[in-house]
C-alpha positions in Angstrom: 0.0 -0.1 -0.1 2.8 2.4 1.0 4.6 1.6 -2.2 1.7 2.4 -4.2 1.4 5.8 -2.5 4.9 6.6 -3.2 4.4 5.7 -7.0 1.3 8.2 -7.1 3.0 11.1 -5.3 5.4 12.0 -8.4 2.7 11.8 -10.7 0.5 14.3 -8.7 3.4 16.6 -8.4 4.0 16.5 -12.2 0.5 17.3 -12.8 0.4 20.2 -10.4 3.6 21.9 -12.1 1.9 21.6 -15.4 -1.3 23.2 -14.3 0.3 26.3 -12.6 1.8 27.8 -15.9 -1.5 27.2 -17.7 -3.3 28.9 -15.0 -0.8 31.9 -15.1 -1.1 32.2 -18.9 -4.9 32.4 -18.5 -4.7 35.0 -15.7 -2.2 37.1 -17.9 -4.4 37.0 -21.0 -7.3 38.2 -18.8 -5.2 41.0 -17.1 -3.9 42.0 -20.5 -7.5 42.4 -22.2 -8.1 45.9 -23.6 -11.4 47.4 -24.6 -11.4 48.2 -28.5 -13.7 50.2 -30.5 -14.8 49.4 -34.2 -13.4 52.1 -36.5 -14.7 50.6 -39.9 -17.9 51.3 -41.3 -18.8 47.6 -40.8 -16.7 44.9 -39.3 -17.3 41.1 -39.7 -17.0 39.0 -36.6 -15.6 35.7 -37.8 -15.1 32.1 -36.4 -11.4 32.3 -36.9 -8.5 34.6 -37.6 -8.7 35.1 -41.4 -11.0 36.2 -44.2 -11.8 32.5 -45.1 -13.5 31.8 -41.8 -17.4 32.1 -41.7 -19.1 35.3 -40.5 -20.6 35.0 -37.1 -22.2 38.6 -37.1 -21.6 42.1 -38.5 -20.4 44.8 -36.1 -20.9 48.6 -36.8 -18.6 51.5 -36.4 -18.5 52.6 -32.8 -19.3 49.2 -31.3 -17.2 48.3 -28.3 -15.3 45.1 -27.8 -13.1 43.3 -25.4 -9.8 41.7 -26.8 -9.1 38.2 -25.3 -6.4 37.1 -27.8 -4.4 37.7 -31.0 -2.9 35.9 -34.0 -1.0 38.2 -36.5 -3.3 40.9 -37.7 -6.5 39.3 -36.1 -7.8 40.0 -32.5 -9.9 37.6 -30.7 -12.8 39.5 -29.0 -15.9 39.2 -27.1 -19.1 41.3 -27.3 -22.2 41.1 -25.1 -23.6 38.2 -27.1 -20.8 36.6 -29.3 -17.0 35.6 -29.3 -14.8 35.6 -32.4 -12.2 37.1 -34.5 -11.8 40.6 -36.1 -9.3 42.3 -38.3 -7.2 44.5 -36.1 -6.8 47.4 -38.8 -10.6 48.0 -38.2 -10.4 48.6 -34.7 -8.7 51.0 -32.2 -8.1 51.2 -28.4 -10.8 53.2 -26.7 -8.3 54.9 -24.5 -6.7 56.7 -27.5 -9.0 59.7 -27.1 -7.9 60.5 -23.6 -4.2 59.7 -23.5 -2.7 59.8 -27.2 -0.1 62.7 -27.6 1.9 60.9 -30.2 1.3 58.0 -32.4 3.7 55.5 -34.1 3.1 54.3 -37.7 5.1 51.2 -39.0 6.8 51.8 -42.2 7.9 48.1 -42.9 6.2 44.7 -42.7 6.8 42.4 -39.7 8.3 45.0 -37.4 9.1 43.2 -34.1 7.7 44.7 -30.8 10.3 43.7 -28.1 10.3 43.4 -24.1 13.3 45.8 -24.1 14.8 48.4 -26.2 17.4 45.9 -27.4 17.4 43.8 -30.6 18.5 40.7 -28.3 15.3 40.9 -26.3 12.3 38.7 -26.7 9.6 39.4 -29.5 6.1 40.1 -28.2 4.5 40.5 -31.4 4.9 42.2 -34.8 3.5 45.4 -36.7 2.6 45.3 -40.3 3.1 48.3 -42.8 0.6 51.1 -41.8 -0.3 49.6 -38.3 -0.7 52.6 -35.9 0.1 52.5 -32.2 0.2 54.7 -29.1 3.7 56.1 -28.4 4.1 55.6 -24.5 7.9 56.4 -24.1 11.0 57.4 -26.0 14.5 56.1 -25.4 17.3 57.0 -27.9 16.5 55.0 -31.1 13.6 53.1 -29.4 10.2 53.9 -28.7 7.8 52.1 -26.2 4.4 51.6 -27.6 0.9 50.2 -26.9 -0.5 48.3 -29.8 -3.9 46.9 -29.0 -2.7 45.8 -25.7 0.7 44.7 -26.6 3.3 47.1 -24.7 6.8 46.8 -26.0 9.5 48.5 -27.8 10.2 49.2 -31.6 13.2 50.7 -33.4 12.6 54.3 -34.5 14.4 53.5 -37.8 11.4 51.7 -39.2 8.4 53.9 -37.9 6.9 57.3 -38.4 6.2 59.4 -35.2 3.4 61.8 -35.5 2.6 64.6 -33.1 -1.2 64.7 -32.0 -2.3 67.0 -29.4 -5.2 66.2 -27.2 -7.5 68.7 -28.6 -6.9 67.5 -32.2 -7.6 63.8 -31.2 -10.9 64.7 -29.4 -11.9 66.7 -32.6 -11.0 63.9 -34.8 -12.9 61.4 -32.6 -16.0 63.6 -32.7 -15.9 63.8 -36.5 -15.4 60.1 -36.8 -18.2 59.3 -34.6 -20.7 61.7 -36.3 -20.4 60.8 -40.1 -24.2 61.0 -40.6 -24.8 64.4 -42.4 -28.2 66.0 -42.6 -28.9 67.0 -46.3 -30.7 70.3 -47.3 -34.4 70.1 -47.8 -34.0 70.6 -51.4 -31.8 67.5 -52.2 -33.2 64.6 -54.1 -31.8 61.2 -55.0 -32.6 59.6 -58.5 -32.4 55.9 -59.1 -30.1 54.7 -61.8 -30.5 51.0 -61.6 -33.5 48.7 -62.5 -34.1 47.7 -58.9 -32.4 49.0 -55.8 -32.6 47.6 -52.2 -33.9 49.8 -49.4 -32.4 48.7 -46.2 -33.2 49.4 -42.5 -29.6 50.6 -41.9 -26.7 51.9 -43.8 -25.2 48.3 -44.1 -25.2 45.7 -46.9 -26.2 43.2 -44.5 -29.0 45.0 -42.8 -32.6 43.9 -43.3 -34.3 44.9 -46.7 -37.4 46.9 -46.0 -38.3 47.6 -49.7 -37.3 48.2 -53.2 -37.2 51.2 -55.5 -37.0 51.3 -59.3 -35.0 53.1 -61.9 -36.0 56.7 -62.6 -37.8 57.2 -59.3 -36.8 60.3 -57.4 -36.7 60.7 -53.4 -36.2 63.3 -51.0 -32.9 62.9 -49.2 -33.0 62.9 -45.4 -29.4 62.0 -44.4 -26.1 60.8 -45.9 -23.8 58.5 -44.2 -20.5 57.5 -45.9 -21.7 56.0 -49.3 -25.3 55.7 -48.0 -28.3 57.9 -48.2 -31.5 57.8 -46.2 -34.5 58.5 -48.3 -38.3 58.9 -47.6 -39.5 56.1 -50.2 -43.1 55.5 -49.2 -45.5 57.8 -47.4 -44.1 57.8 -43.8 -41.5 55.2 -44.4 -37.6 55.7 -44.5 -34.7 53.6 -45.4 -31.2 53.6 -46.6 -29.9 53.0 -50.2 -26.3 52.7 -51.6 -25.7 56.1 -53.2 -23.6 54.8 -56.0 -26.7 53.6 -57.8 -28.2 57.0 -58.3 -27.6 60.6 -58.6 -28.2 63.7 -56.2 -29.7 66.8 -57.3 -29.8 70.1 -55.7 -32.3 72.4 -57.4 -30.7 75.5 -56.0 -27.4 74.7 -57.6 -28.8 73.2 -60.9 -30.3 76.6 -62.0 -27.4 78.9 -63.3 -27.4 82.5 -64.2 -25.9 84.0 -67.3 -23.3 85.6 -65.3 -21.9 82.1 -64.4 -22.0 80.6 -67.9 -18.6 82.0 -68.9 -16.9 80.4 -65.9 -18.0 76.8 -66.3 -16.4 76.1 -69.5 -17.5 73.6 -72.2 -17.9 69.9 -72.9 -16.7 68.0 -75.8 -18.7 64.8 -76.9 -16.4 61.6 -76.9 -18.5 59.0 -78.6 -20.9 59.0 -81.6 -24.5 58.7 -80.9 -24.3 60.2 -77.4 -27.6 60.9 -75.7 -28.6 64.5 -74.6 -31.4 64.1 -72.1 -34.3 66.4 -70.5 -33.0 65.6 -67.0 -29.8 64.1 -65.2 -30.6 60.5 -65.2 -30.2 57.9 -67.8 -34.0 57.1 -67.8 -34.9 60.7 -68.9 -36.2 61.3 -72.4 -33.6 61.8 -75.0 -33.8 65.1 -76.8 -31.1 64.7 -79.2 -28.3 62.2 -80.2 -25.0 63.9 -81.0 -21.5 62.7 -82.5 -17.9 62.9 -81.3 -16.4 66.3 -81.6 -19.4 68.5 -80.8 -18.8 71.0 -78.2 -21.4 72.8 -75.8 -21.2 75.4 -73.2 -21.8 74.2 -69.6 -24.5 76.2 -67.6 -24.7 74.0 -64.6 -24.1 70.6 -62.8 -26.5 68.1 -61.4 -25.1 65.0 -59.8 -22.9 63.4 -62.3 -24.3 65.0 -65.3 -23.6 68.5 -66.9 -26.3 70.8 -67.9 -25.4 72.2 -71.4 -26.8 75.0 -73.6 -28.4 73.3 -76.8 -29.4 76.1 -79.0 -32.3 77.9 -77.3 -33.0 75.0 -74.9 -30.9 73.1 -72.4 -30.1 69.4 -72.0 -28.1 67.1 -69.7 -25.2 64.9 -70.7 -23.4 62.2 -68.5 -20.0 63.4 -67.4 -18.4 59.9 -68.3 -19.1 60.5 -72.0 -17.5 64.0 -72.5 -14.2 65.6 -72.1 -14.3 69.1 -70.5 -12.2 72.3 -69.8 -14.8 72.9 -66.9 -13.4 75.0 -64.1 -14.2 74.2 -60.5 -16.9 71.7 -61.1 -15.3 68.9 -59.1 -13.2 70.6 -56.5 -12.9 69.0 -53.1 -13.9 70.8 -49.9 -11.1 72.1 -48.1 -10.9 69.9 -44.9 -7.8 71.5 -43.5 -6.3 68.1 -42.9 -2.4 68.1 -42.5 -1.0 64.8 -43.7 2.2 63.3 -42.2 4.3 60.9 -43.8 3.2 57.3 -43.3 -0.5 58.4 -43.5 -3.0 59.0 -46.4 -5.1 61.5 -44.3 -7.2 63.8 -46.7 -6.7 61.6 -49.7 -9.4 60.1 -51.8 -8.8 56.8 -53.4 -11.1 54.8 -55.7 -10.6 51.2 -55.5 -12.1 49.3 -58.6 -12.8 45.7 -58.4 -12.8 44.6 -62.0 -15.8 42.9 -63.6 -19.0 41.7 -61.6 -22.4 40.6 -62.1 -23.0 39.1 -65.5 -19.4 40.1 -66.4 -17.2 37.2 -65.0 -14.0 38.5 -66.5 -11.7 35.6 -67.3 -12.2 32.2 -66.0 -9.1 30.2 -64.9 -8.1 26.6 -65.8 -9.3 25.5 -62.4 -12.7 27.3 -62.6 -11.7 30.5 -60.9 -14.0 33.7 -61.9 -11.8 36.7 -62.2 -14.7 38.9 -60.7 -14.7 37.0 -57.5 -11.0 37.4 -56.4 -10.8 40.9 -57.7 -13.5 41.9 -55.1 -11.6 40.0 -52.3 -8.4 41.7 -53.2 -10.1 45.1 -53.4 -11.7 44.7 -50.1 -8.4 43.9 -48.5 -6.7 46.9 -50.2 -9.5 49.2 -49.2 -9.2 48.2 -45.6 -5.5 49.0 -45.4 -6.0 52.4 -47.1 -8.8 53.3 -44.7 -6.7 52.4 -41.9 -3.9 54.8 -43.0 -6.6 57.4 -43.2 -7.6 57.6 -46.7 -11.4 58.2 -47.9 -11.8 54.9 -49.9 -14.6 54.7 -52.5 -15.2 51.3 -53.9 -16.9 51.1 -57.4 -18.6 47.8 -56.3 -18.9 46.2 -52.9 -20.8 43.1 -54.0 -21.2 40.9 -57.1 -22.8 43.7 -59.3 -22.3 44.8 -62.9 -20.9 48.2 -63.1 -20.3 50.0 -66.4 -16.9 50.9 -67.3 -17.7 54.6 -67.8 -19.7 54.7 -64.6 -16.5 53.4 -62.8 -14.5 56.4 -64.3 -17.3 58.8 -63.4 -16.8 57.8 -59.7 -13.2 59.0 -59.8 -14.5 62.2 -61.4 -17.5 62.6 -59.1 -15.2 62.5 -55.8 -12.2 64.2 -57.5 -10.0 61.1 -56.5 -6.2 61.5 -55.9 -5.9 57.9 -57.3 -8.1 55.4 -59.2 -6.7 51.8 -58.7 -8.3 49.1 -60.9 -7.8 45.4 -59.9 -7.7 42.5 -62.5 -6.2 39.1 -63.1 -4.8 38.2 -66.6 -5.3 35.5 -69.1 -4.1 34.5 -72.6 -4.2 31.7 -74.9 -0.7 30.7 -74.1 -0.9 28.9 -70.8 2.9 29.1 -70.2 2.6 33.0 -69.9 2.9 34.2 -66.2 3.5 37.3 -64.2 2.0 40.8 -62.9 1.8 43.9 -64.9 0.9 47.6 -64.0 -0.7 49.6 -66.8 -0.8 53.4 -67.1 -1.7 55.6 -70.3 -1.1 59.2 -69.6 1.9 60.9 -68.2 0.4 62.0 -65.0 -0.3 58.2 -64.3 3.2 56.9 -65.0 4.6 57.8 -61.7 1.9 56.3 -59.4 2.0 53.1 -61.7 5.9 52.8 -61.1 5.5 53.3 -57.3 2.8 50.7 -57.1 4.6 48.1 -59.2 7.6 48.5 -57.1 5.6 47.8 -54.0 4.0 44.8 -55.4 7.4 43.4 -56.6 8.5 43.7 -53.0 5.6 41.5 -51.7 4.8 38.9 -54.3 6.8 36.2 -55.9 5.6 36.3 -59.6 7.4 37.2 -62.7 7.7 40.9 -63.2 6.4 42.0 -66.5 7.0 45.6 -65.7 5.1 48.9 -66.0 3.7 49.5 -69.4 1.3 51.9 -71.3 -2.2 50.3 -71.8 -5.1 51.8 -73.7 -7.9 50.6 -71.2 -11.1 52.7 -71.0 -10.6 53.3 -67.3 -7.3 54.7 -67.9 -8.1 56.6 -71.2 -11.1 58.4 -70.1 -10.0 59.2 -66.5 -8.9 62.6 -65.6 -7.6 61.5 -62.4 -4.4 59.5 -61.7 -5.3 56.0 -62.5 -3.5 52.5 -62.7 -4.9 49.2 -63.9 -3.0 46.2 -62.3 -3.0 42.6 -63.6 -2.2 40.3 -60.6 -1.0 37.2 -62.5 -2.4 34.8 -65.2 -5.4 32.8 -64.4 -4.9 31.0 -67.7 -1.7 29.4 -66.2 -2.8 26.6 -64.0 0.4 26.7 -61.8 0.1 30.4 -61.2 -3.7 30.1 -60.7 -3.1 27.9 -57.7 -0.8 30.7 -56.1 -2.8 33.9 -56.9 -6.2 32.4 -55.7 -4.8 32.0 -52.2 -5.8 34.3 -49.3 -2.0 34.6 -48.6 -1.3 36.0 -52.1 -4.3 38.5 -51.9 -3.0 39.7 -48.4 0.6 40.2 -49.9 -0.5 41.7 -53.1 -2.9 44.3 -51.4 0.0 45.0 -49.0 2.3 45.7 -51.9 -0.1 47.8 -53.6 -0.8 49.7 -50.4 2.9 50.2 -49.8 3.4 51.6 -53.3 0.5 54.2 -53.0 1.9 55.1 -49.5 5.4 55.6 -51.0 4.1 57.7 -53.9 2.1 60.2 -51.8 4.9 60.3 -49.1 7.1 62.0 -51.7 4.6 64.7 -52.1 5.0 66.0 -48.8 
């Protein structure tokens, strides 16, 4: 009996020593939990740390979360009803508003966060390019940071330090939390697609409360990001995606003779262009005109120009004309000071190629180009938003969008950059590699910067930066680039470029190139 007890005692001691570290780890994780706040317009809570995991629920901007773990760029969080994983770049610590005087922005990928200001000390985690952390302390060539609850040291050689006074931070927070703008009483919204869903909230995942049809005009109540609240049926209100219609302000559409001389003129680009009675593609056609005809501009309405047509007026879409118009698409002066390492104050249009009944090319393994361009565009948009850019996506779902409409988005928002994402194909299945295209001289610098950034992140054959006569480049007045991210017609390359890892690295390379290009302007 005594012999049996002596054999059991070592086993119990071994189990006890194994349990103690586990208990300490659990306590440490709990102690280090940090409240977070959703900063993206919407944020998907997923079952695991990656875009391939199923969505549990959708969170909204301003929602509060509690972090309980971390893996790379993903944070494990708890809400009042759910537990799952979220993308770190769409969240921020709730304590920033009160304590942040300086922020640190990583300029390289995989920047180590260390326990001490010494390259030989242990690594606590890593920052990716564009990640922004709170600066806690400076010591020579090192800074102590707080990044979503991880507190440690990073080298100043690989970061940008931005000054932020408490007053500035509070102002910025108030602006970001109050993005719903009440529209003037005389603003209307005209639907430009056959059927448009009306939703309960400004969110693609919100419940559908009704539908509206092409040509219908509604009073605008509020605007929030790319959404507009309309009064669509008697006393009923709802939200529609603003990209699928045009706004009109009757006080602005009426022009006096004194302003006609200042607005310039339009030149028709295509034969058979429609001139209409109103600023909508469903309005009656009053005349069809050919390329080369020029008309004076007397006003603007949505993304249409009002032009003088003999003794009467007509409307023409801004994506079918060239113009010498002055001040027709000038951005509001937001007084934003942009520091290196950020994209604050810049508007960037991200164009996911193809969509809807336009599948693009189909790979040898059955991949539809339209699907992976949207996934890549979403990743790129997240990174650009995290750096402070105002990002406009030409499509956020599997929808068909005409090429000229895509270009008109860049004109409408006076974009600083237009980035069109595609995947390539050819009859020769041995052809491989990535290519960046531009057309005009003002596009070349941006294309070269993006191509260089891409080359540093992906391992495909480099086909270089080339001129390309694509409509989204040719008709674009803004700086525009079209990127072909590898060949789906090459079975081996298709296996690589359809992975989540490739999309992450490609979007990171494009982001880095955009950041480098605009850093040089400061």
